[in-house]
A tleap script that builds the chain and sets N, CA, C and O, in Angstrom:
source leaprc.protein.ff14SB
mol = sequence {
  NMET LYS ILE LEU GLN ALA LEU LEU ARG SER
  THR GLY VAL PHE THR GLN VAL ARG ALA ILE
  SER VAL GLN MET ARG GLY GLY ALA VAL ARG
  TYR GLN ALA GLN VAL LEU ARG LYS LEU ARG
  ILE PRO LYS ALA ASP LYS ILE PRO GLU SER
  LEU GLY GLY ARG LEU SER ALA ALA ALA ASP
  SER GLY ASP GLN GLN LEU ILE ASP ALA LEU
  ALA ASP GLU ALA PHE ALA CLEU
}
set mol.1.N position { 12.309 8.143 -4.522 }
set mol.1.CA position { 11.176 7.391 -4.022 }
set mol.1.C position { 11.472 6.813 -2.634 }
set mol.1.O position { 10.577 6.704 -1.796 }
set mol.2.N position { 12.721 6.448 -2.402 }
set mol.2.CA position { 13.086 5.900 -1.094 }
set mol.2.C position { 12.948 6.946 0.006 }
set mol.2.O position { 12.584 6.621 1.137 }
set mol.3.N position { 13.238 8.202 -0.326 }
set mol.3.CA position { 13.085 9.278 0.653 }
set mol.3.C position { 11.610 9.410 1.018 }
set mol.3.O position { 11.265 9.527 2.194 }
set mol.4.N position { 10.755 9.391 0.025 }
set mol.4.CA position { 9.314 9.469 0.263 }
set mol.4.C position { 8.836 8.274 1.080 }
set mol.4.O position { 8.004 8.421 1.976 }
set mol.5.N position { 9.360 7.096 0.772 }
set mol.5.CA position { 8.992 5.897 1.522 }
set mol.5.C position { 9.325 6.057 3.000 }
set mol.5.O position { 8.513 5.726 3.864 }
set mol.6.N position { 10.511 6.560 3.287 }
set mol.6.CA position { 10.912 6.742 4.685 }
set mol.6.C position { 10.029 7.777 5.366 }
set mol.6.O position { 9.618 7.576 6.508 }
set mol.7.N position { 9.731 8.874 4.690 }
set mol.7.CA position { 8.884 9.902 5.288 }
set mol.7.C position { 7.480 9.371 5.554 }
set mol.7.O position { 6.893 9.664 6.595 }
set mol.8.N position { 6.943 8.595 4.623 }
set mol.8.CA position { 5.597 8.048 4.806 }
set mol.8.C position { 5.537 7.011 5.925 }
set mol.8.O position { 4.473 6.777 6.497 }
set mol.9.N position { 6.663 6.396 6.237 }
set mol.9.CA position { 6.703 5.422 7.333 }
set mol.9.C position { 6.902 6.082 8.695 }
set mol.9.O position { 6.842 5.401 9.719 }
set mol.10.N position { 7.135 7.383 8.727 }
set mol.10.CA position { 7.423 8.061 9.991 }
set mol.10.C position { 6.161 8.210 10.839 }
set mol.10.O position { 5.044 8.244 10.323 }
set mol.11.N position { 6.364 8.296 12.130 }
set mol.11.CA position { 5.268 8.454 13.068 }
set mol.11.C position { 4.566 9.791 12.869 }
set mol.11.O position { 3.349 9.877 13.031 }
set mol.12.N position { 5.317 10.838 12.519 }
set mol.12.CA position { 4.719 12.148 12.286 }
set mol.12.C position { 3.712 12.131 11.152 }
set mol.12.O position { 2.641 12.729 11.261 }
set mol.13.N position { 4.044 11.455 10.071 }
set mol.13.CA position { 3.121 11.362 8.939 }
set mol.13.C position { 1.939 10.465 9.310 }
set mol.13.O position { 0.804 10.754 8.930 }
set mol.14.N position { 2.190 9.396 10.037 }
set mol.14.CA position { 1.093 8.526 10.472 }
set mol.14.C position { 0.095 9.305 11.323 }
set mol.14.O position { -1.113 9.098 11.214 }
set mol.15.N position { 0.596 10.196 12.165 }
set mol.15.CA position { -0.278 11.022 12.992 }
set mol.15.C position { -1.143 11.923 12.116 }
set mol.15.O position { -2.329 12.103 12.391 }
set mol.16.N position { -0.553 12.489 11.060 }
set mol.16.CA position { -1.325 13.305 10.122 }
set mol.16.C position { -2.415 12.477 9.453 }
set mol.16.O position { -3.564 12.909 9.356 }
set mol.17.N position { -2.044 11.283 8.992 }
set mol.17.CA position { -2.996 10.414 8.302 }
set mol.17.C position { -4.139 10.041 9.240 }
set mol.17.O position { -5.304 10.077 8.843 }
set mol.18.N position { -3.819 9.689 10.463 }
set mol.18.CA position { -4.849 9.296 11.420 }
set mol.18.C position { -5.810 10.450 11.687 }
set mol.18.O position { -7.003 10.224 11.892 }
set mol.19.N position { -5.307 11.679 11.687 }
set mol.19.CA position { -6.143 12.843 11.981 }
set mol.19.C position { -7.137 13.155 10.858 }
set mol.19.O position { -8.216 13.685 11.123 }
set mol.20.N position { -6.783 12.832 9.603 }
set mol.20.CA position { -7.640 13.238 8.483 }
set mol.20.C position { -8.256 12.076 7.715 }
set mol.20.O position { -8.999 12.304 6.760 }
set mol.21.N position { -7.970 10.845 8.103 }
set mol.21.CA position { -8.496 9.718 7.335 }
set mol.21.C position { -9.689 9.065 8.035 }
set mol.21.O position { -9.996 9.341 9.195 }
set mol.22.N position { -10.328 8.207 7.292 }
set mol.22.CA position { -11.432 7.423 7.820 }
set mol.22.C position { -10.845 6.279 8.646 }
set mol.22.O position { -9.947 5.566 8.199 }
set mol.23.N position { -11.366 6.124 9.844 }
set mol.23.CA position { -10.910 5.017 10.696 }
set mol.23.C position { -11.774 3.797 10.405 }
set mol.23.O position { -13.003 3.873 10.438 }
set mol.24.N position { -11.134 2.689 10.126 }
set mol.24.CA position { -11.857 1.459 9.863 }
set mol.24.C position { -12.014 0.683 11.162 }
set mol.24.O position { -11.475 1.068 12.200 }
set mol.25.N position { -12.743 -0.389 11.092 }
set mol.25.CA position { -12.949 -1.230 12.262 }
set mol.25.C position { -11.608 -1.717 12.786 }
set mol.25.O position { -10.733 -2.100 12.010 }
set mol.26.N position { -11.453 -1.701 14.077 }
set mol.26.CA position { -10.207 -2.136 14.678 }
set mol.26.C position { -9.184 -1.013 14.803 }
set mol.26.O position { -8.081 -1.238 15.300 }
set mol.27.N position { -9.537 0.199 14.359 }
set mol.27.CA position { -8.642 1.341 14.502 }
set mol.27.C position { -7.655 1.536 13.362 }
set mol.27.O position { -6.834 2.452 13.406 }
set mol.28.N position { -7.723 0.689 12.344 }
set mol.28.CA position { -6.820 0.847 11.202 }
set mol.28.C position { -7.188 2.101 10.420 }
set mol.28.O position { -8.361 2.463 10.331 }
set mol.29.N position { -6.185 2.759 9.855 }
set mol.29.CA position { -6.450 3.946 9.040 }
set mol.29.C position { -6.389 3.572 7.569 }
set mol.29.O position { -5.705 2.627 7.179 }
set mol.30.N position { -7.115 4.329 6.764 }
set mol.30.CA position { -7.170 4.049 5.337 }
set mol.30.C position { -6.353 5.106 4.601 }
set mol.30.O position { -6.647 6.298 4.684 }
set mol.31.N position { -5.334 4.661 3.885 }
set mol.31.CA position { -4.482 5.568 3.105 }
set mol.31.C position { -5.120 5.766 1.733 }
set mol.31.O position { -4.797 5.053 0.783 }
set mol.32.N position { -6.029 6.737 1.633 }
set mol.32.CA position { -6.691 7.027 0.374 }
set mol.32.C position { -5.992 8.184 -0.326 }
set mol.32.O position { -5.265 8.955 0.300 }
set mol.33.N position { -6.219 8.296 -1.633 }
set mol.33.CA position { -5.554 9.329 -2.426 }
set mol.33.C position { -5.843 10.730 -1.891 }
set mol.33.O position { -4.938 11.560 -1.811 }
set mol.34.N position { -7.090 10.996 -1.527 }
set mol.34.CA position { -7.422 12.339 -1.043 }
set mol.34.C position { -6.739 12.643 0.276 }
set mol.34.O position { -6.454 13.804 0.566 }
set mol.35.N position { -6.472 11.634 1.074 }
set mol.35.CA position { -5.744 11.822 2.330 }
set mol.35.C position { -4.272 12.109 2.033 }
set mol.35.O position { -3.686 13.012 2.629 }
set mol.36.N position { -3.679 11.353 1.125 }
set mol.36.CA position { -2.272 11.532 0.788 }
set mol.36.C position { -2.011 12.917 0.185 }
set mol.36.O position { -0.935 13.483 0.381 }
set mol.37.N position { -2.982 13.460 -0.543 }
set mol.37.CA position { -2.815 14.796 -1.129 }
set mol.37.C position { -2.752 15.883 -0.066 }
set mol.37.O position { -2.160 16.938 -0.295 }
set mol.38.N position { -3.352 15.642 1.086 }
set mol.38.CA position { -3.407 16.638 2.154 }
set mol.38.C position { -2.185 16.613 3.077 }
set mol.38.O position { -2.004 17.520 3.890 }
set mol.39.N position { -1.355 15.585 2.955 }
set mol.39.CA position { -0.199 15.462 3.839 }
set mol.39.C position { 0.781 16.602 3.622 }
set mol.39.O position { 0.975 17.070 2.500 }
set mol.40.N position { 1.385 17.034 4.695 }
set mol.40.CA position { 2.417 18.066 4.640 }
set mol.40.C position { 3.761 17.392 4.876 }
set mol.40.O position { 4.099 17.009 5.996 }
set mol.41.N position { 4.517 17.259 3.793 }
set mol.41.CA position { 5.859 16.677 3.886 }
set mol.41.C position { 6.827 17.629 3.204 }
set mol.41.O position { 6.425 18.417 2.348 }
set mol.42.N position { 8.112 17.561 3.581 }
set mol.42.CA position { 9.104 18.465 2.972 }
set mol.42.C position { 9.283 18.182 1.480 }
set mol.42.O position { 9.191 17.039 1.034 }
set mol.43.N position { 9.538 19.238 0.726 }
set mol.43.CA position { 9.819 19.073 -0.702 }
set mol.43.C position { 11.179 18.408 -0.870 }
set mol.43.O position { 12.110 18.681 -0.114 }
set mol.44.N position { 11.285 17.546 -1.853 }
set mol.44.CA position { 12.509 16.778 -2.075 }
set mol.44.C position { 13.710 17.683 -2.337 }
set mol.44.O position { 14.821 17.377 -1.903 }
set mol.45.N position { 13.500 18.788 -3.039 }
set mol.45.CA position { 14.638 19.665 -3.353 }
set mol.45.C position { 15.115 20.472 -2.150 }
set mol.45.O position { 16.167 21.107 -2.218 }
set mol.46.N position { 14.371 20.460 -1.062 }
set mol.46.CA position { 14.775 21.171 0.155 }
set mol.46.C position { 15.542 20.273 1.122 }
set mol.46.O position { 16.113 20.754 2.101 }
set mol.47.N position { 15.555 18.969 0.846 }
set mol.47.CA position { 16.261 18.018 1.710 }
set mol.47.C position { 17.702 17.893 1.221 }
set mol.47.O position { 17.932 17.541 0.064 }
set mol.48.N position { 18.681 18.181 2.094 }
set mol.48.CA position { 20.093 18.060 1.689 }
set mol.48.C position { 20.433 16.628 1.264 }
set mol.48.O position { 19.827 15.664 1.733 }
set mol.49.N position { 21.412 16.513 0.372 }
set mol.49.CA position { 21.803 15.188 -0.141 }
set mol.49.C position { 22.207 14.230 0.960 }
set mol.49.O position { 21.872 13.047 0.904 }
set mol.50.N position { 22.921 14.721 1.959 }
set mol.50.CA position { 23.367 13.835 3.038 }
set mol.50.C position { 22.176 13.265 3.812 }
set mol.50.O position { 22.159 12.077 4.135 }
set mol.51.N position { 21.193 14.097 4.107 }
set mol.51.CA position { 19.996 13.633 4.806 }
set mol.51.C position { 19.172 12.724 3.900 }
set mol.51.O position { 18.622 11.721 4.354 }
set mol.52.N position { 19.087 13.076 2.619 }
set mol.52.CA position { 18.369 12.236 1.661 }
set mol.52.C position { 18.970 10.849 1.562 }
set mol.52.O position { 18.243 9.860 1.474 }
set mol.53.N position { 20.278 10.770 1.575 }
set mol.53.CA position { 20.944 9.467 1.538 }
set mol.53.C position { 20.658 8.635 2.772 }
set mol.53.O position { 20.442 7.427 2.683 }
set mol.54.N position { 20.659 9.285 3.922 }
set mol.54.CA position { 20.352 8.559 5.161 }
set mol.54.C position { 18.892 8.119 5.196 }
set mol.54.O position { 18.585 7.024 5.667 }
set mol.55.N position { 17.985 8.971 4.698 }
set mol.55.CA position { 16.573 8.580 4.628 }
set mol.55.C position { 16.379 7.411 3.675 }
set mol.55.O position { 15.624 6.486 3.973 }
set mol.56.N position { 17.056 7.444 2.530 }
set mol.56.CA position { 16.963 6.341 1.566 }
set mol.56.C position { 17.443 5.031 2.172 }
set mol.56.O position { 16.826 3.983 1.984 }
set mol.57.N position { 18.545 5.102 2.896 }
set mol.57.CA position { 19.086 3.891 3.520 }
set mol.57.C position { 18.155 3.369 4.610 }
set mol.57.O position { 18.045 2.159 4.809 }
set mol.58.N position { 17.487 4.277 5.316 }
set mol.58.CA position { 16.607 3.875 6.416 }
set mol.58.C position { 15.256 3.375 5.920 }
set mol.58.O position { 14.534 2.719 6.671 }
set mol.59.N position { 14.899 3.668 4.679 }
set mol.59.CA position { 13.572 3.324 4.160 }
set mol.59.C position { 13.257 1.838 4.269 }
set mol.59.O position { 12.119 1.466 4.553 }
set mol.60.N position { 14.240 0.996 4.049 }
set mol.60.CA position { 14.011 -0.450 4.084 }
set mol.60.C position { 14.345 -1.076 5.426 }
set mol.60.O position { 14.179 -2.281 5.611 }
set mol.61.N position { 14.812 -0.265 6.357 }
set mol.61.CA position { 15.182 -0.827 7.659 }
set mol.61.C position { 13.943 -0.972 8.531 }
set mol.61.O position { 12.904 -0.370 8.260 }
set mol.62.N position { 14.061 -1.745 9.540 }
set mol.62.CA position { 12.972 -1.921 10.492 }
set mol.62.C position { 13.138 -1.030 11.706 }
set mol.62.O position { 12.414 -1.186 12.689 }
set mol.63.N position { 14.071 -0.104 11.656 }
set mol.63.CA position { 14.387 0.754 12.795 }
set mol.63.C position { 13.488 1.990 12.779 }
set mol.63.O position { 13.821 2.999 12.158 }
set mol.64.N position { 12.347 1.904 13.466 }
set mol.64.CA position { 11.380 3.005 13.474 }
set mol.64.C position { 11.942 4.248 14.148 }
set mol.64.O position { 11.633 5.367 13.739 }
set mol.65.N position { 12.754 4.067 15.165 }
set mol.65.CA position { 13.343 5.229 15.851 }
set mol.65.C position { 14.261 6.008 14.918 }
set mol.65.O position { 14.270 7.239 14.940 }
set mol.66.N position { 15.032 5.300 14.101 }
set mol.66.CA position { 15.913 5.957 13.132 }
set mol.66.C position { 15.092 6.718 12.096 }
set mol.66.O position { 15.400 7.868 11.781 }
set mol.67.N position { 14.060 6.089 11.570 }
set mol.67.CA position { 13.206 6.743 10.576 }
set mol.67.C position { 12.566 7.998 11.165 }
set mol.67.O position { 12.531 9.044 10.517 }
set mol.68.N position { 12.065 7.893 12.388 }
set mol.68.CA position { 11.431 9.048 13.035 }
set mol.68.C position { 12.433 10.174 13.270 }
set mol.68.O position { 12.110 11.344 13.067 }
set mol.69.N position { 13.641 9.830 13.695 }
set mol.69.CA position { 14.667 10.860 13.940 }
set mol.69.C position { 15.032 11.570 12.642 }
set mol.69.O position { 15.132 12.797 12.615 }
set mol.70.N position { 15.232 10.815 11.572 }
set mol.70.CA position { 15.586 11.414 10.283 }
set mol.70.C position { 14.429 12.229 9.707 }
set mol.70.O position { 14.642 13.298 9.136 }
set mol.71.N position { 13.206 11.722 9.856 }
set mol.71.CA position { 12.036 12.459 9.378 }
set mol.71.C position { 11.869 13.761 10.159 }
set mol.71.O position { 11.553 14.797 9.575 }
set mol.72.N position { 12.078 13.713 11.466 }
set mol.72.CA position { 11.997 14.935 12.275 }
set mol.72.C position { 13.023 15.957 11.806 }
set mol.72.O position { 12.744 17.155 11.763 }
set mol.73.N position { 14.208 15.475 11.456 }
set mol.73.CA position { 15.256 16.363 10.940 }
set mol.73.C position { 14.821 16.974 9.604 }
set mol.73.O position { 15.056 18.158 9.360 }
set mol.74.N position { 14.198 16.183 8.749 }
set mol.74.CA position { 13.735 16.684 7.446 }
set mol.74.C position { 12.590 17.681 7.625 }
set mol.74.O position { 12.536 18.686 6.915 }
set mol.75.N position { 11.685 17.423 8.550 }
set mol.75.CA position { 10.559 18.330 8.779 }
set mol.75.C position { 11.018 19.647 9.386 }
set mol.75.O position { 10.351 20.667 9.211 }
set mol.76.N position { 12.133 19.649 10.088 }
set mol.76.CA position { 12.641 20.865 10.731 }
set mol.76.C position { 13.261 21.830 9.730 }
set mol.76.O position { 13.478 22.995 10.064 }
set mol.77.N position { 13.548 21.386 8.526 }
set mol.77.CA position { 14.197 22.244 7.514 }
set mol.77.C position { 13.277 23.342 7.036 }
set mol.77.O position { 13.665 24.147 6.189 }
savepdb mol mol.pdb
quit
C-alpha cells in the first residue's frame, strides 16, 4: 500500500488525474473512483524489491522530488 501511496503522490499521476477528472472551482481536481480506475500505474509485481522499498520509505516523506524521481524510475520499467 505504501508503494501505491507514493505513486499516487507523484506529479506524473497527478498530471493523469488532472487530464481526466472534473475540475472543481479554484482548479482543484476530484479523485473519483472512475478516474482512479483509468490511471496507468506500474503493476506491483513488476517493481523490483529494492525500488519498492525506496518507494515505501518515500511515501510518508515530504520530499516531492524524491517521490517523482522514484515514480519515474518505476514507470520506466
